[in-house]
Backbone as numpy.savetxt, mean C-alpha at the origin, in Angstrom:
# Nx Ny Nz CAx CAy CAz Cx Cy Cz
9.19 -11.69 17.65 8.35 -10.50 17.65 9.22 -9.25 17.65
8.73 -8.19 17.01 9.50 -6.97 16.93 10.53 -7.03 15.81
11.55 -6.17 15.88 12.54 -6.09 14.80 13.89 -6.68 15.15
14.06 -7.12 16.38 15.31 -7.77 16.76 15.48 -9.06 15.97
16.65 -9.24 15.35 16.93 -10.44 14.58 16.51 -10.40 13.13
15.91 -9.29 12.71 15.39 -9.24 11.35 16.50 -8.99 10.32
17.61 -8.39 10.74 18.65 -8.01 9.79 19.25 -9.21 9.06
19.45 -10.30 9.77 20.04 -11.48 9.13 19.08 -12.07 8.09
17.79 -12.05 8.39 16.80 -12.53 7.43 16.78 -11.64 6.19
16.82 -10.33 6.41 16.83 -9.39 5.28 18.05 -9.63 4.41
19.19 -9.89 5.04 20.40 -10.16 4.27 20.23 -11.39 3.38
19.60 -12.43 3.90 19.33 -13.63 3.09 18.45 -13.28 1.88
17.41 -12.49 2.12 16.48 -12.13 1.05 17.17 -11.30 -0.02
17.95 -10.32 0.43 18.63 -9.44 -0.52 19.66 -10.21 -1.34
20.40 -11.10 -0.70 21.40 -11.89 -1.43 20.74 -12.71 -2.53
19.56 -13.26 -2.25 18.87 -14.03 -3.28 18.42 -13.13 -4.42
17.83 -12.00 -4.09 17.33 -11.07 -5.12 18.47 -10.57 -6.00
19.64 -10.36 -5.39 20.79 -9.85 -6.14 21.32 -10.86 -7.16
20.87 -12.09 -7.11 21.23 -13.05 -8.14 20.56 -12.70 -9.47
19.48 -11.92 -9.40 18.69 -11.62 -10.60 18.83 -10.16 -11.05
19.13 -9.25 -10.12 19.21 -7.84 -10.50 20.13 -7.09 -9.55
20.82 -6.11 -10.10 21.65 -5.20 -9.30 20.95 -3.85 -9.13
19.72 -3.77 -9.55 18.97 -2.52 -9.49 18.87 -2.00 -8.05
19.00 -0.67 -7.91 18.85 -0.03 -6.60 17.74 1.03 -6.69
16.51 0.58 -6.86 15.40 1.53 -7.03 15.15 2.34 -5.77
14.91 3.64 -5.92 14.60 4.48 -4.78 13.09 4.55 -4.52
12.29 4.11 -5.50 10.84 4.19 -5.37 10.23 2.79 -5.50
9.36 2.45 -4.55 8.59 1.22 -4.66 7.12 1.57 -4.85
6.43 0.71 -5.56 5.00 0.89 -5.79 4.31 -0.40 -5.38
3.44 -0.30 -4.39 2.71 -1.46 -3.88 1.39 -1.56 -4.63
1.21 -2.68 -5.33 0.01 -2.86 -6.14 -1.06 -3.54 -5.30
-2.13 -2.80 -5.02 -3.24 -3.34 -4.27 -4.18 -4.14 -5.15
-5.31 -4.52 -4.60 -6.30 -5.33 -5.32 -6.65 -4.70 -6.66
-6.50 -5.49 -7.73 -6.90 -5.05 -9.06 -5.94 -4.11 -9.75
-4.76 -3.86 -9.17 -3.84 -2.86 -9.71 -2.71 -3.43 -10.56
-2.73 -4.73 -10.82 -1.57 -5.37 -11.44 -1.26 -4.81 -12.83
-2.25 -4.25 -13.51 -2.02 -3.78 -14.88 -0.98 -2.67 -14.95
-0.66 -2.02 -13.82 0.39 -1.01 -13.82 1.72 -1.61 -14.24
1.91 -2.89 -13.96 3.17 -3.56 -14.31 3.36 -3.61 -15.83
2.28 -3.50 -16.59 2.39 -3.54 -18.04 3.12 -2.33 -18.60
3.25 -1.27 -17.80 3.92 -0.05 -18.26 5.43 -0.08 -18.05
5.92 -1.10 -17.36 7.35 -1.18 -17.05 8.17 -1.60 -18.27
9.41 -1.11 -18.29 10.39 -1.53 -19.29 11.55 -2.22 -18.57
12.29 -3.05 -19.31 13.45 -3.77 -18.77 13.08 -4.55 -17.51
12.07 -5.36 -17.65 11.45 -6.02 -16.48 12.24 -7.25 -16.02
12.40 -7.35 -14.71 12.94 -8.54 -14.07 12.01 -8.88 -12.91
11.48 -10.11 -12.91 10.55 -10.53 -11.86 11.17 -11.59 -10.97
10.87 -11.53 -9.69 11.33 -12.52 -8.74 10.12 -12.99 -7.93
9.85 -14.28 -7.97 8.69 -14.82 -7.26 8.89 -14.76 -5.75
7.86 -14.33 -5.04 7.93 -14.30 -3.58 8.29 -15.66 -3.01
7.73 -16.70 -3.61 7.90 -18.05 -3.05 9.35 -18.51 -3.06
10.19 -17.87 -3.89 11.59 -18.25 -3.98 12.49 -17.42 -3.07
11.98 -16.27 -2.60 12.80 -15.37 -1.78 12.79 -15.85 -0.33
13.96 -16.08 0.25 14.01 -16.54 1.64 13.24 -15.62 2.58
12.42 -16.23 3.43 11.68 -15.56 4.50 10.48 -14.74 4.01
10.22 -14.73 2.71 9.06 -14.01 2.19 7.81 -14.87 2.33
6.71 -14.27 2.78 5.42 -14.97 2.68 4.94 -14.94 1.24
3.82 -15.59 0.97 3.22 -15.59 -0.37 1.80 -15.08 -0.26
1.45 -14.15 -1.12 0.08 -13.61 -1.08 -0.91 -14.68 -1.51
-2.00 -14.79 -0.76 -3.03 -15.79 -1.05 -4.30 -15.16 -1.61
-4.25 -13.85 -1.89 -5.45 -13.12 -2.29 -5.59 -13.10 -3.80
-6.81 -13.32 -4.27 -7.09 -13.26 -5.69 -6.69 -11.89 -6.23
-6.05 -11.86 -7.39 -5.58 -10.66 -8.10 -4.20 -10.22 -7.63
-3.63 -10.87 -6.62 -2.28 -10.54 -6.17 -1.33 -11.60 -6.73
-0.30 -11.15 -7.46 0.52 -12.05 -8.25 1.73 -12.63 -7.53
2.07 -12.12 -6.36 3.17 -12.65 -5.55 4.52 -12.57 -6.27
4.85 -11.36 -6.73 6.13 -11.15 -7.39 6.69 -9.78 -7.03
8.02 -9.72 -6.91 8.72 -8.44 -6.94 9.09 -8.18 -8.39
8.74 -7.01 -8.90 8.99 -6.71 -10.30 9.86 -5.46 -10.39
11.06 -5.63 -10.92 11.99 -4.52 -11.11 11.91 -4.04 -12.56
12.06 -2.75 -12.76 12.04 -2.22 -14.11 12.13 -0.71 -14.11
11.90 -0.14 -15.30 11.94 1.31 -15.45 10.55 1.80 -15.81
10.10 2.80 -15.06 8.80 3.41 -15.29 9.01 4.88 -15.58
8.64 5.30 -16.77 8.87 6.69 -17.19 10.35 7.07 -17.03
11.22 6.11 -17.30 12.66 6.35 -17.25 13.30 6.24 -15.88
12.50 5.90 -14.85 13.00 5.83 -13.48 13.01 4.38 -13.00
14.10 3.99 -12.33 14.17 2.65 -11.75 13.20 2.53 -10.58
12.33 1.52 -10.64 11.35 1.28 -9.58 11.28 -0.21 -9.30
10.63 -0.54 -8.18 10.30 -1.92 -7.89 8.83 -1.97 -7.52
8.11 -2.90 -8.12 6.69 -3.09 -7.84 6.51 -4.33 -6.99
5.71 -4.21 -5.97 5.30 -5.40 -5.23 3.94 -5.80 -5.78
3.95 -6.81 -6.62 2.71 -7.27 -7.26 2.04 -8.27 -6.33
1.38 -7.73 -5.34 0.78 -8.54 -4.30 1.32 -8.16 -2.96
0.44 -7.69 -2.08 0.84 -7.38 -0.71 0.32 -8.47 0.20
0.66 -8.37 1.46 0.26 -9.35 2.45 -0.69 -8.70 3.45
-1.63 -9.49 3.94 -2.65 -8.96 4.83 -2.68 -9.76 6.13
-3.01 -9.07 7.20 -3.14 -9.71 8.51 -4.21 -10.80 8.47
-5.27 -10.57 7.71 -6.37 -11.55 7.68 -5.99 -12.85 6.99
-4.87 -12.87 6.27 -4.43 -14.10 5.63 -3.83 -15.08 6.65
-3.65 -14.62 7.87 -3.09 -15.47 8.91 -1.65 -15.16 9.22
-1.07 -14.18 8.51 0.30 -13.79 8.78 0.37 -12.88 10.00
1.52 -12.90 10.67 1.75 -11.93 11.73 2.01 -10.57 11.09
1.93 -9.51 11.89 2.23 -8.19 11.36 3.68 -8.07 10.92
4.58 -8.81 11.58 5.97 -8.81 11.14 6.11 -9.40 9.74
5.34 -10.46 9.47 5.37 -11.06 8.13 4.71 -10.15 7.10
3.63 -9.51 7.48 2.92 -8.61 6.57 3.84 -7.49 6.08
4.70 -7.00 6.96 5.53 -5.84 6.64 7.00 -6.18 6.39
7.34 -7.45 6.41 8.75 -7.84 6.25 9.35 -7.31 4.95
8.58 -7.35 3.89 9.11 -6.96 2.58 9.64 -5.52 2.57
9.09 -4.67 3.44 9.53 -3.27 3.47 10.98 -3.16 3.92
11.36 -3.98 4.90 12.76 -3.98 5.35 13.69 -4.41 4.21
13.22 -5.35 3.40 14.01 -5.79 2.25 14.13 -4.67 1.22
13.03 -4.00 0.92 13.07 -2.91 -0.05 13.98 -1.78 0.43
13.95 -1.50 1.71 14.83 -0.46 2.26 16.29 -0.82 2.00
16.62 -2.09 2.20 18.00 -2.54 1.99 18.38 -2.53 0.51
17.39 -2.56 -0.37 17.64 -2.50 -1.81 17.79 -1.06 -2.31
17.49 -0.08 -1.44 17.67 1.32 -1.82 16.43 2.18 -1.79
15.27 1.61 -1.49 14.02 2.36 -1.55 13.94 3.40 -0.43
13.57 4.63 -0.80 13.34 5.67 0.20 11.98 6.34 0.07
11.22 5.96 -0.96 9.87 6.49 -1.15 8.97 5.35 -1.60
7.78 5.28 -1.00 6.85 4.20 -1.31 5.50 4.78 -1.74
5.00 4.29 -2.86 3.66 4.65 -3.33 2.77 3.44 -3.09
1.81 3.60 -2.20 0.89 2.52 -1.86 -0.42 2.71 -2.61
-0.96 1.62 -3.15 -2.27 1.68 -3.80 -3.17 0.62 -3.16
-4.47 0.89 -3.20 -5.41 -0.05 -2.60 -6.81 0.20 -3.15
-7.69 -0.71 -2.81 -9.13 -0.51 -3.01 -9.75 -0.42 -1.62
-10.74 0.43 -1.46 -11.34 0.58 -0.13 -12.79 1.01 -0.24
-13.50 0.83 0.86 -14.89 1.26 0.92 -14.97 2.76 1.19
-15.93 3.41 0.56 -16.09 4.84 0.73 -17.05 5.17 1.85
-16.56 5.88 2.87 -17.37 6.29 4.01 -17.82 7.74 3.92
-17.15 8.50 3.11 -17.53 9.89 2.89 -18.77 9.91 2.00
-19.87 10.51 2.43 -21.09 10.48 1.62 -20.96 11.17 0.27
-19.87 11.93 0.09 -19.66 12.61 -1.19 -18.83 11.78 -2.16
-18.32 10.63 -1.70 -17.53 9.76 -2.57 -18.46 8.89 -3.41
-17.99 8.59 -4.62 -18.72 7.72 -5.52 -17.82 6.55 -5.93
-18.44 5.44 -6.26 -17.71 4.25 -6.69 -16.77 4.58 -7.84
-15.51 4.13 -7.72 -14.53 4.32 -8.78 -13.69 5.57 -8.63
-14.01 6.45 -7.68 -13.24 7.68 -7.52 -11.88 7.41 -6.89
-10.93 8.28 -7.20 -9.57 8.16 -6.71 -9.37 9.11 -5.52
-8.83 8.54 -4.43 -8.63 9.32 -3.20 -7.17 9.20 -2.76
-6.57 10.34 -2.41 -5.24 10.33 -1.82 -5.40 10.35 -0.30
-4.72 9.43 0.37 -4.84 9.31 1.82 -3.96 10.37 2.50
-4.56 11.10 3.44 -3.85 12.17 4.14 -3.51 11.79 5.59
-4.19 10.79 6.13 -3.98 10.38 7.52 -4.72 9.06 7.71
-4.54 8.43 8.87 -5.25 7.18 9.10 -5.68 7.01 10.55
-6.62 6.09 10.74 -7.08 5.66 12.06 -6.81 4.16 12.14
-5.98 3.78 13.11 -5.52 2.39 13.19 -6.38 1.59 14.17
-7.20 0.68 13.65 -7.99 -0.20 14.49 -7.58 -1.66 14.33
-6.37 -1.89 13.79 -5.83 -3.25 13.76 -5.55 -3.71 15.19
-5.64 -5.00 15.39 -5.47 -5.53 16.75 -4.02 -5.71 17.14
-3.09 -5.55 16.19 -1.67 -5.75 16.48 -0.86 -4.71 15.74
0.23 -4.27 16.34 1.15 -3.32 15.72 2.38 -4.07 15.23
2.87 -3.78 14.02 4.03 -4.53 13.50 5.31 -4.28 14.27
5.33 -3.27 15.15 6.53 -2.99 15.93 6.44 -3.56 17.35
5.37 -4.29 17.64 5.23 -4.89 18.96 6.36 -5.90 19.19
7.01 -5.81 20.33 8.11 -6.70 20.64 9.42 -5.94 20.79
10.51 -6.66 20.85 11.82 -6.02 21.04 12.21 -5.21 19.81
12.89 -4.09 20.06 13.26 -3.20 18.97 14.76 -3.21 18.71
15.13 -3.20 17.44 16.51 -3.02 17.02 16.70 -1.54 16.72
17.40 -0.82 17.59 17.54 0.63 17.46 18.30 1.03 16.20
19.04 0.10 15.61 19.75 0.42 14.37 18.80 0.53 13.19
17.64 -0.07 13.32 16.66 -0.02 12.22 15.73 1.17 12.34
15.36 1.52 13.57 14.43 2.62 13.75 14.14 2.84 15.22
13.44 3.91 15.55 13.20 4.26 16.95 12.18 3.35 17.61
12.31 3.17 18.90 11.37 2.37 19.68 9.96 2.93 19.59
9.85 4.26 19.60 8.54 4.91 19.59 8.45 5.89 18.42
8.28 5.40 17.21 8.21 6.32 16.06 6.99 7.23 16.15
7.22 8.50 15.88 6.14 9.49 15.88 5.44 9.42 14.52
4.12 9.22 14.53 3.38 9.05 13.28 2.91 10.37 12.68
3.34 11.51 13.27 3.08 12.79 12.64 3.76 12.83 11.28
3.09 13.37 10.28 3.63 13.48 8.93 3.93 12.11 8.31
3.11 11.14 8.63 3.28 9.83 8.01 3.00 9.87 6.51
2.20 10.85 6.10 1.89 11.08 4.68 2.39 12.48 4.36
3.67 12.64 4.04 4.29 13.97 3.96 3.56 14.93 3.03
3.35 16.14 3.52 2.60 17.13 2.75 3.33 17.53 1.47
4.67 17.48 1.49 5.40 17.87 0.29 5.14 16.91 -0.86
4.99 15.62 -0.57 4.65 14.67 -1.62 3.21 14.81 -2.04
2.32 15.02 -1.08 0.90 15.19 -1.41 0.68 16.44 -2.27
1.43 17.50 -1.98 1.30 18.72 -2.79 1.71 18.46 -4.24
2.76 17.68 -4.41 3.19 17.33 -5.77 2.10 16.54 -6.47
1.51 15.58 -5.77 0.46 14.75 -6.36 -0.74 15.59 -6.78
-1.11 16.57 -5.96 -2.24 17.45 -6.30 -1.93 18.24 -7.56
-0.73 18.78 -7.65 -0.35 19.57 -8.83 -0.35 18.71 -10.09
0.22 17.51 -9.98 0.27 16.62 -11.14 -1.14 16.21 -11.57
-2.00 15.90 -10.61 -3.37 15.49 -10.95 -4.12 16.62 -11.66
-3.89 17.86 -11.22 -4.55 18.99 -11.87 -4.03 19.18 -13.29
-2.73 19.03 -13.47 -2.14 19.16 -14.81 -2.68 18.11 -15.77
-2.99 16.93 -15.23 -3.50 15.83 -16.04 -5.03 15.78 -16.09
-5.67 16.71 -15.40 -7.14 16.74 -15.31 -7.70 15.44 -14.74
-7.00 14.94 -13.73 -7.45 13.73 -13.05 -8.08 14.13 -11.72
-9.36 13.90 -11.52 -10.00 14.24 -10.24 -9.34 13.44 -9.10
-8.94 14.16 -8.06 -8.26 13.52 -6.93 -8.84 14.07 -5.63
-9.49 13.21 -4.89 -10.02 13.62 -3.59 -9.01 13.26 -2.51
-9.22 13.79 -1.32 -8.33 13.51 -0.20 -9.15 13.02 0.98
-8.58 12.09 1.75 -9.37 11.55 2.84 -8.55 10.77 3.85
-9.20 10.45 4.96 -8.62 9.68 6.06 -9.04 8.22 5.94
-8.07 7.34 6.11 -8.26 5.90 5.94 -8.35 5.23 7.31
-9.38 4.44 7.51 -9.50 3.63 8.72 -9.25 2.17 8.35
-8.39 1.51 9.14 -8.06 0.13 8.83 -8.33 -0.80 9.98
-8.90 -1.96 9.66 -8.98 -3.05 10.62 -8.79 -4.37 9.90
-8.78 -5.46 10.66 -8.13 -6.65 10.15 -8.89 -7.44 9.10
-10.25 -7.42 9.06 -10.95 -8.25 8.10 -10.80 -9.73 8.44
-11.16 -10.64 7.53 -11.56 -10.40 6.14 -13.05 -10.11 5.94
-13.85 -10.26 6.99 -15.27 -9.94 6.81 -15.42 -8.44 6.60
-16.34 -8.09 5.71 -16.65 -6.67 5.53 -17.44 -6.18 6.74
-17.55 -4.90 6.85 -18.12 -4.31 8.04 -19.66 -4.35 8.01
-20.25 -4.28 9.18 -21.70 -4.16 9.29 -22.10 -2.70 9.08
-23.38 -2.45 8.78 -23.82 -1.05 8.66 -23.52 -0.24 9.91
-23.65 -0.85 11.09 -23.35 -0.13 12.33 -21.86 0.22 12.43
-21.00 -0.69 11.95 -19.56 -0.42 11.97 -19.19 0.67 10.97
-19.83 0.66 9.80 -19.60 1.74 8.84 -20.00 3.08 9.45
-21.12 3.10 10.14 -21.58 4.33 10.77 -20.59 4.80 11.83
-20.10 3.86 12.64 -19.11 4.19 13.66 -17.86 4.79 13.02
-17.37 4.15 11.95 -16.15 4.62 11.29 -16.35 6.03 10.73
-17.52 6.28 10.17 -17.83 7.62 9.67 -17.84 8.63 10.80
-18.42 8.26 11.95 -18.46 9.17 13.10 -17.07 9.45 13.66
-16.17 8.49 13.50 -14.79 8.67 13.96 -14.01 9.64 13.07
-14.55 9.92 11.90 -13.90 10.86 11.00 -13.23 10.24 9.79
-13.47 8.96 9.55 -12.85 8.27 8.42 -13.62 8.51 7.13
-12.88 8.61 6.03 -13.47 8.74 4.70 -13.42 7.44 3.92
-12.48 6.56 4.32 -12.27 5.29 3.64 -12.10 4.19 4.70
-12.42 2.96 4.31 -12.17 1.84 5.21 -11.57 0.69 4.41
-10.54 0.05 4.99 -9.88 -1.04 4.29 -9.14 -1.96 5.25
-8.41 -2.93 4.67 -7.77 -3.98 5.45 -6.26 -4.04 5.22
-5.67 -2.95 4.76 -4.23 -2.95 4.48 -3.66 -1.57 4.80
-2.56 -1.22 4.16 -1.97 0.13 4.13 -1.37 0.58 5.46
-2.14 0.58 6.55 -1.66 1.14 7.81 -0.43 0.41 8.36
-0.40 -0.93 8.42 0.83 -1.58 8.89 2.05 -1.18 8.07
1.86 -1.03 6.77 2.97 -0.66 5.89 3.42 0.77 6.14
2.47 1.66 6.38 2.82 3.05 6.66 3.60 3.16 7.97
3.22 2.36 8.95 3.94 2.36 10.23 5.40 1.98 10.03
5.63 0.92 9.27 7.01 0.48 9.05 7.74 1.45 8.12
7.06 2.04 7.16 7.69 3.07 6.32 8.20 4.21 7.19
7.37 4.66 8.12 7.79 5.77 9.00 8.95 5.33 9.89
8.86 4.13 10.39 9.91 3.56 11.24 11.25 3.49 10.50
11.21 3.11 9.21 12.43 2.95 8.42 12.78 4.19 7.61
12.10 5.29 7.87 12.39 6.56 7.18 12.17 6.45 5.68
11.06 5.83 5.32 10.62 5.76 3.92 9.39 6.66 3.78
9.45 7.59 2.86 8.32 8.51 2.67 7.18 7.80 1.94
5.96 8.15 2.31 4.78 7.45 1.80 3.84 8.38 1.04
3.41 7.92 -0.12 2.26 8.45 -0.83 1.27 7.30 -0.96
0.01 7.54 -0.64 -0.97 6.45 -0.66 -2.24 6.87 -1.38
-2.68 6.01 -2.29 -3.89 6.26 -3.06 -4.82 5.07 -2.95
-6.11 5.34 -2.97 -7.09 4.26 -2.93 -8.23 4.55 -3.88
-8.69 3.53 -4.55 -9.86 3.63 -5.41 -11.08 3.16 -4.62
-12.11 3.98 -4.61 -13.34 3.62 -3.89 -14.01 2.47 -4.64
-14.01 1.31 -4.01 -14.54 0.11 -4.67 -16.03 -0.06 -4.44
-16.54 0.49 -3.35 -17.97 0.39 -3.05 -18.34 1.48 -2.05
-19.57 1.92 -2.13 -20.06 2.99 -1.24 -20.59 2.36 0.04
-20.11 2.84 1.18 -20.44 2.24 2.48 -21.20 3.19 3.40
-21.49 4.38 2.92 -22.20 5.34 3.75 -22.87 6.38 2.85
-24.09 6.79 3.16 -24.91 6.44 4.31 -25.45 5.01 4.23
-26.02 4.51 5.35 -26.50 3.12 5.38 -27.46 2.77 4.24
-28.23 3.73 3.79 -29.20 3.47 2.72 -28.52 3.16 1.39
-27.22 3.51 1.28 -26.48 3.29 0.02 -25.73 1.98 -0.01
-25.71 1.25 1.12 -24.91 0.02 1.21 -25.59 -1.13 0.47
-24.81 -1.85 -0.33 -25.27 -3.07 -0.98 -24.26 -4.18 -0.70
-24.67 -5.42 -0.84 -23.73 -6.52 -0.64 -22.64 -6.46 -1.70
-21.42 -6.78 -1.27 -20.25 -6.63 -2.14 -19.45 -7.92 -2.16
-18.96 -8.31 -3.34 -18.09 -9.47 -3.49 -16.72 -9.02 -3.96
-15.71 -9.87 -3.76 -14.36 -9.53 -4.19 -14.30 -9.35 -5.70
-15.09 -10.11 -6.43 -15.11 -9.97 -7.89 -15.62 -8.60 -8.30
-16.61 -8.09 -7.57 -17.12 -6.76 -7.87 -16.09 -5.69 -7.55
-15.35 -5.89 -6.45 -14.29 -4.95 -6.09 -13.23 -4.90 -7.20
-12.80 -6.06 -7.64 -11.77 -6.12 -8.70 -12.28 -5.47 -9.98
-13.53 -5.71 -10.31 -14.10 -5.13 -11.53 -14.11 -3.61 -11.46
-14.53 -3.06 -10.33 -14.56 -1.60 -10.17 -13.15 -1.02 -10.29
-12.18 -1.65 -9.63 -10.82 -1.15 -9.68 -10.27 -1.25 -11.11
-10.48 -2.37 -11.76 -10.00 -2.53 -13.13 -10.58 -1.47 -14.06
-11.82 -1.14 -13.84 -12.49 -0.15 -14.70 -12.01 1.27 -14.46
-11.35 1.49 -13.33 -10.96 2.86 -12.98 -9.46 3.01 -12.71
-8.70 1.95 -12.95 -7.28 1.97 -12.61 -6.45 2.84 -13.56
-6.94 3.09 -14.76 -6.14 3.85 -15.74 -5.81 5.25 -15.25
-6.75 5.88 -14.54 -6.48 7.21 -14.02 -5.34 7.18 -13.01
-5.35 6.19 -12.14 -4.28 6.06 -11.15 -2.96 5.73 -11.82
-2.99 4.85 -12.82 -1.76 4.52 -13.55 -1.15 5.77 -14.19
-2.00 6.57 -14.80 -1.53 7.80 -15.46 -0.92 8.75 -14.45
-1.56 8.85 -13.27 -1.05 9.75 -12.24 0.30 9.27 -11.71
0.40 7.97 -11.39 1.64 7.42 -10.86 2.77 7.53 -11.88
2.45 7.29 -13.14 3.44 7.38 -14.21 4.08 8.77 -14.26
3.24 9.79 -14.13 3.75 11.18 -14.15 4.44 11.55 -12.85
3.94 11.04 -11.72 4.51 11.36 -10.41 5.94 10.89 -10.26
6.25 9.76 -10.88 7.58 9.16 -10.73 8.67 10.18 -11.08
8.44 10.97 -12.10 9.43 11.96 -12.53 9.57 13.10 -11.53
8.53 13.35 -10.76 8.52 14.53 -9.89 9.06 14.26 -8.49
9.00 13.01 -8.05 9.39 12.71 -6.66 10.72 11.97 -6.57
């Protein structure tokens, strides 16, 4: 538990990855549910299966490909995580966020997170793109619980500015230049995998959340801990508030909504790479 002892595991993972690529990307892009098509824009692609990397878990979620993908996006060296890990899959929080320590050792200092989430803001509509400005953590476990290795990060990381305003300002400017509508909101996360009840959606809205999902927050915590700057975007996959607007939702419907609206996010990320 915690980060003590993780350095030797990271070294094993990095040594294996270095058999395939010497790339030192400064930017990582985490592909959430339905976002895999962004990988089609990469050039000079090298893929490494999660299942082959020492100490890596394997994503079990439909639409997550379980690969690290290295390449050039808009002329910039990047690494894509085609498939993230979730607490609801049965992994510990340390396993969910382990890959971030590996990416840090490969050179990453900025992370772009993408996801699909339920819309709690009554002004949000299905398919809209939202930039996350802050979060409310209702996960039952913190990825930093346990002994801390002070060489990796502080025992008590301050979560102020977890979503740096300087990066968000750039994203707003780029979205306006591209005429891409971009809303801003607060993300509430809990473990899943069951979707929330109408009463829970109402509670989350009362707490001040605009979005609800089952990922992102553990990764943001470790990004802040490891001094990796975060930009996070989410596509509203279904409307969750007000209660009268709620309908039953399936994972296939979520993927369909994201696939139908992912091009706007791809276009934004493609342009952002040059600016950050």
